[in-house]
PyMOL Python script that loads the backbone (N, CA, C, O; Angstrom):
from pymol import cmd

cmd.read_pdbstr("""\
ATOM      1  N   MET A   1     -27.296  -9.217  29.427  1.00  0.00           N
ATOM      2  CA  MET A   1     -26.734  -8.277  30.364  1.00  0.00           C
ATOM      3  C   MET A   1     -26.447  -9.013  31.662  1.00  0.00           C
ATOM      4  O   MET A   1     -27.204  -9.875  32.107  1.00  0.00           O
ATOM      5  N   GLN A   2     -25.337  -8.638  32.238  1.00  0.00           N
ATOM      6  CA  GLN A   2     -24.962  -9.215  33.523  1.00  0.00           C
ATOM      7  C   GLN A   2     -24.157  -8.167  34.266  1.00  0.00           C
ATOM      8  O   GLN A   2     -23.406  -7.413  33.648  1.00  0.00           O
ATOM      9  N   GLY A   3     -24.301  -8.106  35.581  1.00  0.00           N
ATOM     10  CA  GLY A   3     -23.539  -7.140  36.352  1.00  0.00           C
ATOM     11  C   GLY A   3     -23.675  -7.373  37.835  1.00  0.00           C
ATOM     12  O   GLY A   3     -24.326  -8.314  38.287  1.00  0.00           O
ATOM     13  N   ASN A   4     -23.043  -6.491  38.576  1.00  0.00           N
ATOM     14  CA  ASN A   4     -23.053  -6.570  40.032  1.00  0.00           C
ATOM     15  C   ASN A   4     -23.254  -5.180  40.621  1.00  0.00           C
ATOM     16  O   ASN A   4     -22.792  -4.185  40.064  1.00  0.00           O
ATOM     17  N   TYR A   5     -23.939  -5.125  41.739  1.00  0.00           N
ATOM     18  CA  TYR A   5     -24.057  -3.872  42.465  1.00  0.00           C
ATOM     19  C   TYR A   5     -22.755  -3.616  43.210  1.00  0.00           C
ATOM     20  O   TYR A   5     -22.216  -4.515  43.857  1.00  0.00           O
ATOM     21  N   LEU A   6     -22.259  -2.407  43.120  1.00  0.00           N
ATOM     22  CA  LEU A   6     -21.057  -2.012  43.838  1.00  0.00           C
ATOM     23  C   LEU A   6     -21.390  -1.188  45.070  1.00  0.00           C
ATOM     24  O   LEU A   6     -20.705  -1.277  46.088  1.00  0.00           O
ATOM     25  N   ALA A   7     -22.454  -0.378  44.974  1.00  0.00           N
ATOM     26  CA  ALA A   7     -22.899   0.443  46.101  1.00  0.00           C
ATOM     27  C   ALA A   7     -24.387   0.714  45.940  1.00  0.00           C
ATOM     28  O   ALA A   7     -24.858   1.049  44.853  1.00  0.00           O
ATOM     29  N   VAL A   8     -25.111   0.566  47.029  1.00  0.00           N
ATOM     30  CA  VAL A   8     -26.528   0.913  47.063  1.00  0.00           C
ATOM     31  C   VAL A   8     -26.728   1.712  48.342  1.00  0.00           C
ATOM     32  O   VAL A   8     -26.886   1.152  49.427  1.00  0.00           O
ATOM     33  N   ASP A   9     -26.719   3.022  48.193  1.00  0.00           N
ATOM     34  CA  ASP A   9     -26.908   3.924  49.326  1.00  0.00           C
ATOM     35  C   ASP A   9     -28.171   4.730  49.072  1.00  0.00           C
ATOM     36  O   ASP A   9     -28.112   5.877  48.629  1.00  0.00           O
ATOM     37  N   ALA A  10     -29.330   4.110  49.360  1.00  0.00           N
ATOM     38  CA  ALA A  10     -30.620   4.749  49.109  1.00  0.00           C
ATOM     39  C   ALA A  10     -30.750   5.999  49.956  1.00  0.00           C
ATOM     40  O   ALA A  10     -30.299   5.998  51.102  1.00  0.00           O
ATOM     41  N   PRO A  11     -31.339   7.051  49.450  1.00  0.00           N
ATOM     42  CA  PRO A  11     -31.933   7.149  48.122  1.00  0.00           C
ATOM     43  C   PRO A  11     -31.068   7.890  47.111  1.00  0.00           C
ATOM     44  O   PRO A  11     -31.575   8.300  46.067  1.00  0.00           O
ATOM     45  N   SER A  12     -29.777   8.077  47.388  1.00  0.00           N
ATOM     46  CA  SER A  12     -29.031   9.022  46.556  1.00  0.00           C
ATOM     47  C   SER A  12     -27.865   8.455  45.759  1.00  0.00           C
ATOM     48  O   SER A  12     -27.270   9.194  44.974  1.00  0.00           O
ATOM     49  N   HIS A  13     -27.506   7.191  45.915  1.00  0.00           N
ATOM     50  CA  HIS A  13     -26.324   6.679  45.226  1.00  0.00           C
ATOM     51  C   HIS A  13     -26.511   5.215  44.838  1.00  0.00           C
ATOM     52  O   HIS A  13     -26.906   4.375  45.647  1.00  0.00           O
ATOM     53  N   LEU A  14     -26.211   4.945  43.568  1.00  0.00           N
ATOM     54  CA  LEU A  14     -26.242   3.578  43.056  1.00  0.00           C
ATOM     55  C   LEU A  14     -25.049   3.404  42.126  1.00  0.00           C
ATOM     56  O   LEU A  14     -24.849   4.198  41.206  1.00  0.00           O
ATOM     57  N   ALA A  15     -24.269   2.377  42.364  1.00  0.00           N
ATOM     58  CA  ALA A  15     -23.131   2.064  41.491  1.00  0.00           C
ATOM     59  C   ALA A  15     -23.203   0.588  41.136  1.00  0.00           C
ATOM     60  O   ALA A  15     -23.521  -0.253  41.977  1.00  0.00           O
ATOM     61  N   TYR A  16     -22.903   0.284  39.874  1.00  0.00           N
ATOM     62  CA  TYR A  16     -22.988  -1.101  39.430  1.00  0.00           C
ATOM     63  C   TYR A  16     -22.093  -1.320  38.213  1.00  0.00           C
ATOM     64  O   TYR A  16     -21.667  -0.375  37.548  1.00  0.00           O
ATOM     65  N   THR A  17     -21.826  -2.582  37.946  1.00  0.00           N
ATOM     66  CA  THR A  17     -21.147  -2.973  36.708  1.00  0.00           C
ATOM     67  C   THR A  17     -22.173  -3.622  35.806  1.00  0.00           C
ATOM     68  O   THR A  17     -23.212  -4.104  36.257  1.00  0.00           O
ATOM     69  N   TRP A  18     -21.861  -3.626  34.521  1.00  0.00           N
ATOM     70  CA  TRP A  18     -22.674  -4.396  33.583  1.00  0.00           C
ATOM     71  C   TRP A  18     -21.812  -4.776  32.394  1.00  0.00           C
ATOM     72  O   TRP A  18     -20.877  -4.067  32.023  1.00  0.00           O
ATOM     73  N   ALA A  19     -22.147  -5.894  31.817  1.00  0.00           N
ATOM     74  CA  ALA A  19     -21.429  -6.383  30.639  1.00  0.00           C
ATOM     75  C   ALA A  19     -22.423  -7.078  29.721  1.00  0.00           C
ATOM     76  O   ALA A  19     -23.338  -7.770  30.168  1.00  0.00           O
ATOM     77  N   TRP A  20     -22.221  -6.878  28.444  1.00  0.00           N
ATOM     78  CA  TRP A  20     -23.045  -7.515  27.424  1.00  0.00           C
ATOM     79  C   TRP A  20     -22.412  -8.848  27.070  1.00  0.00           C
ATOM     80  O   TRP A  20     -21.225  -8.916  26.750  1.00  0.00           O
ATOM     81  N   ARG A  21     -23.203  -9.902  27.127  1.00  0.00           N
ATOM     82  CA  ARG A  21     -22.726 -11.232  26.766  1.00  0.00           C
ATOM     83  C   ARG A  21     -23.757 -11.863  25.841  1.00  0.00           C
ATOM     84  O   ARG A  21     -24.943 -11.917  26.164  1.00  0.00           O
ATOM     85  N   ASP A  22     -23.287 -12.347  24.671  1.00  0.00           N
ATOM     86  CA  ASP A  22     -24.184 -13.032  23.749  1.00  0.00           C
ATOM     87  C   ASP A  22     -23.388 -14.053  22.951  1.00  0.00           C
ATOM     88  O   ASP A  22     -22.236 -14.337  23.279  1.00  0.00           O
ATOM     89  N   ASP A  23     -23.995 -14.605  21.904  1.00  0.00           N
ATOM     90  CA  ASP A  23     -23.340 -15.640  21.112  1.00  0.00           C
ATOM     91  C   ASP A  23     -22.076 -15.148  20.424  1.00  0.00           C
ATOM     92  O   ASP A  23     -21.224 -15.950  20.040  1.00  0.00           O
ATOM     93  N   ASP A  24     -21.948 -13.816  20.265  1.00  0.00           N
ATOM     94  CA  ASP A  24     -20.754 -13.258  19.629  1.00  0.00           C
ATOM     95  C   ASP A  24     -19.613 -13.065  20.610  1.00  0.00           C
ATOM     96  O   ASP A  24     -18.507 -12.717  20.198  1.00  0.00           O
ATOM     97  N   GLY A  25     -19.848 -13.279  21.884  1.00  0.00           N
ATOM     98  CA  GLY A  25     -18.779 -13.153  22.871  1.00  0.00           C
ATOM     99  C   GLY A  25     -19.164 -12.270  24.039  1.00  0.00           C
ATOM    100  O   GLY A  25     -20.337 -11.967  24.264  1.00  0.00           O
ATOM    101  N   GLU A  26     -18.144 -11.865  24.775  1.00  0.00           N
ATOM    102  CA  GLU A  26     -18.335 -11.060  25.973  1.00  0.00           C
ATOM    103  C   GLU A  26     -17.621  -9.730  25.820  1.00  0.00           C
ATOM    104  O   GLU A  26     -16.540  -9.644  25.239  1.00  0.00           O
ATOM    105  N   MET A  27     -18.247  -8.704  26.352  1.00  0.00           N
ATOM    106  CA  MET A  27     -17.612  -7.397  26.433  1.00  0.00           C
ATOM    107  C   MET A  27     -17.050  -7.247  27.844  1.00  0.00           C
ATOM    108  O   MET A  27     -17.577  -7.853  28.777  1.00  0.00           O
ATOM    109  N   PRO A  28     -16.002  -6.462  28.020  1.00  0.00           N
ATOM    110  CA  PRO A  28     -15.482  -6.244  29.373  1.00  0.00           C
ATOM    111  C   PRO A  28     -16.509  -5.517  30.239  1.00  0.00           C
ATOM    112  O   PRO A  28     -17.337  -4.761  29.731  1.00  0.00           O
ATOM    113  N   ASP A  29     -16.449  -5.752  31.541  1.00  0.00           N
ATOM    114  CA  ASP A  29     -17.348  -5.052  32.456  1.00  0.00           C
ATOM    115  C   ASP A  29     -17.167  -3.547  32.347  1.00  0.00           C
ATOM    116  O   ASP A  29     -16.049  -3.043  32.247  1.00  0.00           O
ATOM    117  N   GLU A  30     -18.290  -2.845  32.368  1.00  0.00           N
ATOM    118  CA  GLU A  30     -18.301  -1.387  32.432  1.00  0.00           C
ATOM    119  C   GLU A  30     -18.872  -1.006  33.778  1.00  0.00           C
ATOM    120  O   GLU A  30     -19.549  -1.811  34.417  1.00  0.00           O
ATOM    121  N   ALA A  31     -18.609   0.202  34.213  1.00  0.00           N
ATOM    122  CA  ALA A  31     -19.109   0.660  35.505  1.00  0.00           C
ATOM    123  C   ALA A  31     -19.995   1.884  35.318  1.00  0.00           C
ATOM    124  O   ALA A  31     -19.713   2.753  34.492  1.00  0.00           O
ATOM    125  N   VAL A  32     -21.073   1.938  36.098  1.00  0.00           N
ATOM    126  CA  VAL A  32     -21.968   3.090  36.116  1.00  0.00           C
ATOM    127  C   VAL A  32     -22.100   3.531  37.571  1.00  0.00           C
ATOM    128  O   VAL A  32     -22.364   2.722  38.461  1.00  0.00           O
ATOM    129  N   ASP A  33     -21.912   4.829  37.789  1.00  0.00           N
ATOM    130  CA  ASP A  33     -22.054   5.412  39.123  1.00  0.00           C
ATOM    131  C   ASP A  33     -23.078   6.539  39.018  1.00  0.00           C
ATOM    132  O   ASP A  33     -22.847   7.523  38.315  1.00  0.00           O
ATOM    133  N   MET A  34     -24.203   6.402  39.709  1.00  0.00           N
ATOM    134  CA  MET A  34     -25.292   7.386  39.637  1.00  0.00           C
ATOM    135  C   MET A  34     -25.481   8.020  41.006  1.00  0.00           C
ATOM    136  O   MET A  34     -25.530   7.340  42.031  1.00  0.00           O
ATOM    137  N   ARG A  35     -25.588   9.356  40.991  1.00  0.00           N
ATOM    138  CA  ARG A  35     -25.824  10.098  42.233  1.00  0.00           C
ATOM    139  C   ARG A  35     -26.946  11.097  42.028  1.00  0.00           C
ATOM    140  O   ARG A  35     -27.051  11.732  40.979  1.00  0.00           O
ATOM    141  N   LEU A  36     -27.776  11.222  43.038  1.00  0.00           N
ATOM    142  CA  LEU A  36     -28.872  12.189  43.048  1.00  0.00           C
ATOM    143  C   LEU A  36     -28.589  13.189  44.160  1.00  0.00           C
ATOM    144  O   LEU A  36     -28.350  12.804  45.305  1.00  0.00           O
ATOM    145  N   ASP A  37     -28.617  14.480  43.818  1.00  0.00           N
ATOM    146  CA  ASP A  37     -28.386  15.533  44.800  1.00  0.00           C
ATOM    147  C   ASP A  37     -29.529  16.530  44.738  1.00  0.00           C
ATOM    148  O   ASP A  37     -29.933  16.961  43.658  1.00  0.00           O
ATOM    149  N   ALA A  38     -30.049  16.895  45.912  1.00  0.00           N
ATOM    150  CA  ALA A  38     -31.091  17.916  45.983  1.00  0.00           C
ATOM    151  C   ALA A  38     -30.468  19.272  45.653  1.00  0.00           C
ATOM    152  O   ALA A  38     -29.420  19.640  46.183  1.00  0.00           O
ATOM    153  N   VAL A  39     -31.139  20.001  44.764  1.00  0.00           N
ATOM    154  CA  VAL A  39     -30.748  21.362  44.412  1.00  0.00           C
ATOM    155  C   VAL A  39     -32.007  22.221  44.443  1.00  0.00           C
ATOM    156  O   VAL A  39     -33.120  21.696  44.461  1.00  0.00           O
ATOM    157  N   ASP A  40     -31.831  23.532  44.450  1.00  0.00           N
ATOM    158  CA  ASP A  40     -32.993  24.417  44.464  1.00  0.00           C
ATOM    159  C   ASP A  40     -33.941  24.064  43.330  1.00  0.00           C
ATOM    160  O   ASP A  40     -33.561  24.110  42.161  1.00  0.00           O
ATOM    161  N   GLY A  41     -35.159  23.717  43.670  1.00  0.00           N
ATOM    162  CA  GLY A  41     -36.188  23.456  42.676  1.00  0.00           C
ATOM    163  C   GLY A  41     -36.132  22.093  42.026  1.00  0.00           C
ATOM    164  O   GLY A  41     -36.854  21.857  41.057  1.00  0.00           O
ATOM    165  N   GLY A  42     -35.303  21.181  42.516  1.00  0.00           N
ATOM    166  CA  GLY A  42     -35.281  19.880  41.871  1.00  0.00           C
ATOM    167  C   GLY A  42     -34.186  18.958  42.357  1.00  0.00           C
ATOM    168  O   GLY A  42     -33.735  19.037  43.499  1.00  0.00           O
ATOM    169  N   THR A  43     -33.774  18.086  41.464  1.00  0.00           N
ATOM    170  CA  THR A  43     -32.754  17.089  41.760  1.00  0.00           C
ATOM    171  C   THR A  43     -31.743  17.061  40.626  1.00  0.00           C
ATOM    172  O   THR A  43     -32.116  17.028  39.453  1.00  0.00           O
ATOM    173  N   ARG A  44     -30.468  17.074  40.977  1.00  0.00           N
ATOM    174  CA  ARG A  44     -29.412  16.934  39.974  1.00  0.00           C
ATOM    175  C   ARG A  44     -29.057  15.450  39.898  1.00  0.00           C
ATOM    176  O   ARG A  44     -28.823  14.804  40.920  1.00  0.00           O
ATOM    177  N   VAL A  45     -29.021  14.920  38.678  1.00  0.00           N
ATOM    178  CA  VAL A  45     -28.645  13.538  38.428  1.00  0.00           C
ATOM    179  C   VAL A  45     -27.262  13.552  37.787  1.00  0.00           C
ATOM    180  O   VAL A  45     -27.059  14.158  36.735  1.00  0.00           O
ATOM    181  N   MET A  46     -26.321  12.882  38.428  1.00  0.00           N
ATOM    182  CA  MET A  46     -24.961  12.788  37.882  1.00  0.00           C
ATOM    183  C   MET A  46     -24.660  11.324  37.598  1.00  0.00           C
ATOM    184  O   MET A  46     -24.851  10.457  38.450  1.00  0.00           O
ATOM    185  N   ILE A  47     -24.186  11.066  36.381  1.00  0.00           N
ATOM    186  CA  ILE A  47     -23.882   9.695  35.973  1.00  0.00           C
ATOM    187  C   ILE A  47     -22.475   9.646  35.407  1.00  0.00           C
ATOM    188  O   ILE A  47     -22.109  10.441  34.541  1.00  0.00           O
ATOM    189  N   LEU A  48     -21.697   8.706  35.905  1.00  0.00           N
ATOM    190  CA  LEU A  48     -20.371   8.426  35.361  1.00  0.00           C
ATOM    191  C   LEU A  48     -20.415   7.002  34.836  1.00  0.00           C
ATOM    192  O   LEU A  48     -20.578   6.057  35.608  1.00  0.00           O
ATOM    193  N   HIS A  49     -20.271   6.845  33.541  1.00  0.00           N
ATOM    194  CA  HIS A  49     -20.293   5.534  32.882  1.00  0.00           C
ATOM    195  C   HIS A  49     -18.911   5.349  32.276  1.00  0.00           C
ATOM    196  O   HIS A  49     -18.514   6.114  31.397  1.00  0.00           O
ATOM    197  N   SER A  50     -18.172   4.342  32.734  1.00  0.00           N
ATOM    198  CA  SER A  50     -16.793   4.182  32.287  1.00  0.00           C
ATOM    199  C   SER A  50     -16.524   2.793  31.745  1.00  0.00           C
ATOM    200  O   SER A  50     -17.214   1.829  32.076  1.00  0.00           O
ATOM    201  N   GLY A  51     -15.484   2.712  30.885  1.00  0.00           N
ATOM    202  CA  GLY A  51     -15.097   1.518  30.150  1.00  0.00           C
ATOM    203  C   GLY A  51     -14.467   0.456  31.018  1.00  0.00           C
ATOM    204  O   GLY A  51     -14.798   0.337  32.198  1.00  0.00           O
ATOM    205  N   PRO A  52     -13.576  -0.304  30.458  1.00  0.00           N
ATOM    206  CA  PRO A  52     -12.543   0.045  29.476  1.00  0.00           C
ATOM    207  C   PRO A  52     -13.045  -0.034  28.038  1.00  0.00           C
ATOM    208  O   PRO A  52     -13.740  -0.979  27.663  1.00  0.00           O
ATOM    209  N   TRP A  53     -12.690   0.962  27.244  1.00  0.00           N
ATOM    210  CA  TRP A  53     -13.039   0.997  25.837  1.00  0.00           C
ATOM    211  C   TRP A  53     -11.774   1.224  25.017  1.00  0.00           C
ATOM    212  O   TRP A  53     -10.846   1.890  25.477  1.00  0.00           O
ATOM    213  N   PRO A  54     -11.733   0.678  23.811  1.00  0.00           N
ATOM    214  CA  PRO A  54     -10.526   0.815  22.984  1.00  0.00           C
ATOM    215  C   PRO A  54     -10.323   2.243  22.446  1.00  0.00           C
ATOM    216  O   PRO A  54      -9.209   2.618  22.082  1.00  0.00           O
ATOM    217  N   ASP A  55     -11.419   3.042  22.397  1.00  0.00           N
ATOM    218  CA  ASP A  55     -11.331   4.425  21.910  1.00  0.00           C
ATOM    219  C   ASP A  55     -12.500   5.213  22.508  1.00  0.00           C
ATOM    220  O   ASP A  55     -13.215   4.702  23.370  1.00  0.00           O
ATOM    221  N   ASP A  56     -12.693   6.451  22.055  1.00  0.00           N
ATOM    222  CA  ASP A  56     -13.728   7.308  22.626  1.00  0.00           C
ATOM    223  C   ASP A  56     -15.130   7.075  22.054  1.00  0.00           C
ATOM    224  O   ASP A  56     -16.096   7.640  22.566  1.00  0.00           O
ATOM    225  N   ALA A  57     -15.261   6.265  21.016  1.00  0.00           N
ATOM    226  CA  ALA A  57     -16.556   6.070  20.363  1.00  0.00           C
ATOM    227  C   ALA A  57     -17.625   5.528  21.319  1.00  0.00           C
ATOM    228  O   ALA A  57     -18.730   6.072  21.334  1.00  0.00           O
ATOM    229  N   PRO A  58     -17.358   4.489  22.118  1.00  0.00           N
ATOM    230  CA  PRO A  58     -18.405   4.019  23.028  1.00  0.00           C
ATOM    231  C   PRO A  58     -18.817   5.080  24.049  1.00  0.00           C
ATOM    232  O   PRO A  58     -20.003   5.217  24.351  1.00  0.00           O
ATOM    233  N   ALA A  59     -17.864   5.820  24.573  1.00  0.00           N
ATOM    234  CA  ALA A  59     -18.187   6.861  25.558  1.00  0.00           C
ATOM    235  C   ALA A  59     -19.112   7.900  24.948  1.00  0.00           C
ATOM    236  O   ALA A  59     -20.071   8.329  25.590  1.00  0.00           O
ATOM    237  N   GLU A  60     -18.839   8.303  23.730  1.00  0.00           N
ATOM    238  CA  GLU A  60     -19.689   9.291  23.057  1.00  0.00           C
ATOM    239  C   GLU A  60     -21.080   8.724  22.804  1.00  0.00           C
ATOM    240  O   GLU A  60     -22.076   9.430  22.964  1.00  0.00           O
ATOM    241  N   SER A  61     -21.154   7.468  22.414  1.00  0.00           N
ATOM    242  CA  SER A  61     -22.440   6.826  22.181  1.00  0.00           C
ATOM    243  C   SER A  61     -23.247   6.744  23.475  1.00  0.00           C
ATOM    244  O   SER A  61     -24.440   7.047  23.482  1.00  0.00           O
ATOM    245  N   TYR A  62     -22.606   6.338  24.562  1.00  0.00           N
ATOM    246  CA  TYR A  62     -23.300   6.266  25.851  1.00  0.00           C
ATOM    247  C   TYR A  62     -23.737   7.651  26.317  1.00  0.00           C
ATOM    248  O   TYR A  62     -24.821   7.799  26.882  1.00  0.00           O
ATOM    249  N   ARG A  63     -22.907   8.665  26.088  1.00  0.00           N
ATOM    250  CA  ARG A  63     -23.270  10.029  26.481  1.00  0.00           C
ATOM    251  C   ARG A  63     -24.585  10.435  25.805  1.00  0.00           C
ATOM    252  O   ARG A  63     -25.491  10.962  26.451  1.00  0.00           O
ATOM    253  N   HIS A  64     -24.671  10.180  24.501  1.00  0.00           N
ATOM    254  CA  HIS A  64     -25.900  10.493  23.780  1.00  0.00           C
ATOM    255  C   HIS A  64     -27.083   9.673  24.316  1.00  0.00           C
ATOM    256  O   HIS A  64     -28.192  10.191  24.452  1.00  0.00           O
ATOM    257  N   GLY A  65     -26.841   8.411  24.613  1.00  0.00           N
ATOM    258  CA  GLY A  65     -27.901   7.554  25.151  1.00  0.00           C
ATOM    259  C   GLY A  65     -28.398   8.028  26.501  1.00  0.00           C
ATOM    260  O   GLY A  65     -29.605   8.056  26.743  1.00  0.00           O
ATOM    261  N   TRP A  66     -27.474   8.404  27.392  1.00  0.00           N
ATOM    262  CA  TRP A  66     -27.883   8.899  28.704  1.00  0.00           C
ATOM    263  C   TRP A  66     -28.636  10.214  28.578  1.00  0.00           C
ATOM    264  O   TRP A  66     -29.634  10.417  29.269  1.00  0.00           O
ATOM    265  N   ILE A  67     -28.182  11.107  27.715  1.00  0.00           N
ATOM    266  CA  ILE A  67     -28.876  12.384  27.521  1.00  0.00           C
ATOM    267  C   ILE A  67     -30.302  12.132  27.036  1.00  0.00           C
ATOM    268  O   ILE A  67     -31.245  12.751  27.528  1.00  0.00           O
ATOM    269  N   PHE A  68     -30.460  11.230  26.077  1.00  0.00           N
ATOM    270  CA  PHE A  68     -31.790  10.904  25.572  1.00  0.00           C
ATOM    271  C   PHE A  68     -32.663  10.308  26.681  1.00  0.00           C
ATOM    272  O   PHE A  68     -33.798  10.739  26.883  1.00  0.00           O
ATOM    273  N   THR A  69     -32.132   9.324  27.392  1.00  0.00           N
ATOM    274  CA  THR A  69     -32.891   8.630  28.426  1.00  0.00           C
ATOM    275  C   THR A  69     -33.295   9.583  29.548  1.00  0.00           C
ATOM    276  O   THR A  69     -34.441   9.559  29.998  1.00  0.00           O
ATOM    277  N   LEU A  70     -32.370  10.415  30.001  1.00  0.00           N
ATOM    278  CA  LEU A  70     -32.701  11.358  31.073  1.00  0.00           C
ATOM    279  C   LEU A  70     -33.670  12.427  30.584  1.00  0.00           C
ATOM    280  O   LEU A  70     -34.484  12.923  31.364  1.00  0.00           O
ATOM    281  N   GLY A  71     -33.595  12.788  29.313  1.00  0.00           N
ATOM    282  CA  GLY A  71     -34.576  13.712  28.738  1.00  0.00           C
ATOM    283  C   GLY A  71     -35.974  13.118  28.747  1.00  0.00           C
ATOM    284  O   GLY A  71     -36.950  13.809  29.037  1.00  0.00           O
ATOM    285  N   GLN A  72     -36.064  11.831  28.428  1.00  0.00           N
ATOM    286  CA  GLN A  72     -37.356  11.131  28.472  1.00  0.00           C
ATOM    287  C   GLN A  72     -37.893  11.098  29.908  1.00  0.00           C
ATOM    288  O   GLN A  72     -39.087  11.293  30.134  1.00  0.00           O
ATOM    289  N   LEU A  73     -37.011  10.852  30.866  1.00  0.00           N
ATOM    290  CA  LEU A  73     -37.414  10.843  32.269  1.00  0.00           C
ATOM    291  C   LEU A  73     -37.919  12.228  32.678  1.00  0.00           C
ATOM    292  O   LEU A  73     -38.946  12.345  33.346  1.00  0.00           O
ATOM    293  N   GLU A  74     -37.201  13.264  32.279  1.00  0.00           N
ATOM    294  CA  GLU A  74     -37.614  14.634  32.596  1.00  0.00           C
ATOM    295  C   GLU A  74     -39.005  14.939  32.033  1.00  0.00           C
ATOM    296  O   GLU A  74     -39.842  15.527  32.717  1.00  0.00           O
ATOM    297  N   GLU A  75     -39.244  14.536  30.784  1.00  0.00           N
ATOM    298  CA  GLU A  75     -40.565  14.752  30.163  1.00  0.00           C
ATOM    299  C   GLU A  75     -41.656  13.991  30.911  1.00  0.00           C
ATOM    300  O   GLU A  75     -42.739  14.526  31.149  1.00  0.00           O
ATOM    301  N   ALA A  76     -41.373  12.757  31.276  1.00  0.00           N
ATOM    302  CA  ALA A  76     -42.372  11.950  31.994  1.00  0.00           C
ATOM    303  C   ALA A  76     -42.697  12.561  33.355  1.00  0.00           C
ATOM    304  O   ALA A  76     -43.859  12.600  33.758  1.00  0.00           O
ATOM    305  N   LEU A  77     -41.684  13.033  34.054  1.00  0.00           N
ATOM    306  CA  LEU A  77     -41.913  13.631  35.369  1.00  0.00           C
ATOM    307  C   LEU A  77     -42.650  14.967  35.254  1.00  0.00           C
ATOM    308  O   LEU A  77     -43.464  15.308  36.112  1.00  0.00           O
ATOM    309  N   ALA A  78     -42.364  15.710  34.203  1.00  0.00           N
ATOM    310  CA  ALA A  78     -43.025  17.007  34.003  1.00  0.00           C
ATOM    311  C   ALA A  78     -44.515  16.833  33.733  1.00  0.00           C
ATOM    312  O   ALA A  78     -45.305  17.722  34.053  1.00  0.00           O
ATOM    313  N   SER A  79     -44.910  15.708  33.153  1.00  0.00           N
ATOM    314  CA  SER A  79     -46.317  15.485  32.825  1.00  0.00           C
ATOM    315  C   SER A  79     -47.065  14.742  33.935  1.00  0.00           C
ATOM    316  O   SER A  79     -48.227  14.372  33.762  1.00  0.00           O
ATOM    317  N   THR A  80     -46.408  14.527  35.060  1.00  0.00           N
ATOM    318  CA  THR A  80     -47.004  13.797  36.177  1.00  0.00           C
ATOM    319  C   THR A  80     -47.250  14.755  37.328  1.00  0.00           C
ATOM    320  O   THR A  80     -46.400  15.590  37.637  1.00  0.00           O
ATOM    321  N   ASP A  81     -48.399  14.639  37.960  1.00  0.00           N
ATOM    322  CA  ASP A  81     -48.688  15.441  39.150  1.00  0.00           C
ATOM    323  C   ASP A  81     -48.020  14.798  40.353  1.00  0.00           C
ATOM    324  O   ASP A  81     -48.524  13.825  40.915  1.00  0.00           O
ATOM    325  N   LEU A  82     -46.875  15.355  40.742  1.00  0.00           N
ATOM    326  CA  LEU A  82     -46.166  14.833  41.910  1.00  0.00           C
ATOM    327  C   LEU A  82     -46.433  15.729  43.107  1.00  0.00           C
ATOM    328  O   LEU A  82     -46.621  16.936  42.959  1.00  0.00           O
ATOM    329  N   PRO A  83     -46.450  15.136  44.290  1.00  0.00           N
ATOM    330  CA  PRO A  83     -46.694  15.948  45.499  1.00  0.00           C
ATOM    331  C   PRO A  83     -45.552  16.916  45.756  1.00  0.00           C
ATOM    332  O   PRO A  83     -45.591  17.673  46.727  1.00  0.00           O
TER     333      PRO A  83
END
""", "prot")
cmd.dss("prot")
cmd.show_as("cartoon", "prot")
cmd.util.cbc("prot")
cmd.orient("prot")
């Protein structure tokens, strides 16, 4: 994995690129833009993960991955005593 930070506006915005590079070659840089917004009773997490991709398959795969990952985060936070 390799990438660059595009924006770091703590505590509510992080944008970065990332690309997979291995012995099979390089993938084009992808971009991820994450924003946290305070809402009644919690925090809304918005993520935009974009290609370039040759078709919609990678976007759908990433969507499922983000949903799973954020679900795991939600479960972990729910089981933690936070102030």
